C-alpha angles and dihedrals in degrees: 000000000000109000095183090068091052092047091048090051092049093050091049092049092049092049090049093048091050090050092051092047090052093050092049090049093050100041103031118014102042094046095045098042106029107017088241108138113170095165099041090230093109092060092047089051091047093243097125087066089069093057092040092056090062095048121116119280127170117246126203104252090215091063094048109127125212114299116271133177106278141164123207135177110200138183115214127178122206109202122233113280093000141101130226133191121216118192143190125199109231137174122230110284093014110139130215130185116203145180126186133178134178128221087259109298120104118237132200108240142179118198105202149144136229121206118245111258097009113140099178095084092247118159135169119222118215099180135005123184145120108250142138095222139021139171132186145103140252140191116224108247091200141008111277146074120322130180149096138311108201123191122199112200094176129096093242131066114258121218118215126197107206118192114193131183125174143049112333146105121229117246091170129200110001115223 
């Protein structure tokens, strides 16, 4: 029995499977899930629309319905040398789990909440740090808007992927 033929066949099959997996990643998975389309094939096949439908969009807080269990994957860009605030509307005791990651750069952030109807400017911070990724969960201690302020101190825009799961309604980027 010639083991070199079997080993050669196994190596060829492994290389072929790896090539197929890389092609699927570049042409199907990245465009559909993350709106990253290095080949342009995802757009021609209509796959980038799937990722774009999950991108961040502001919602009128007055039209926010009662909180329901929801999952969202969002792409947010923090411009160079600027800060943005991204908010969720949550009722007291609603819970959200989250994970966010940047395209490599660290950002200063403040995860915080503002009580509904408060006009004093009061807010409660839940976490403050400078990181390039974070995951966790929190339970809203009060009705109101809860979310992140990210500050980019670099000279280049920073892309964030934000994955949310829980009871919330998206307000979006706060002006």
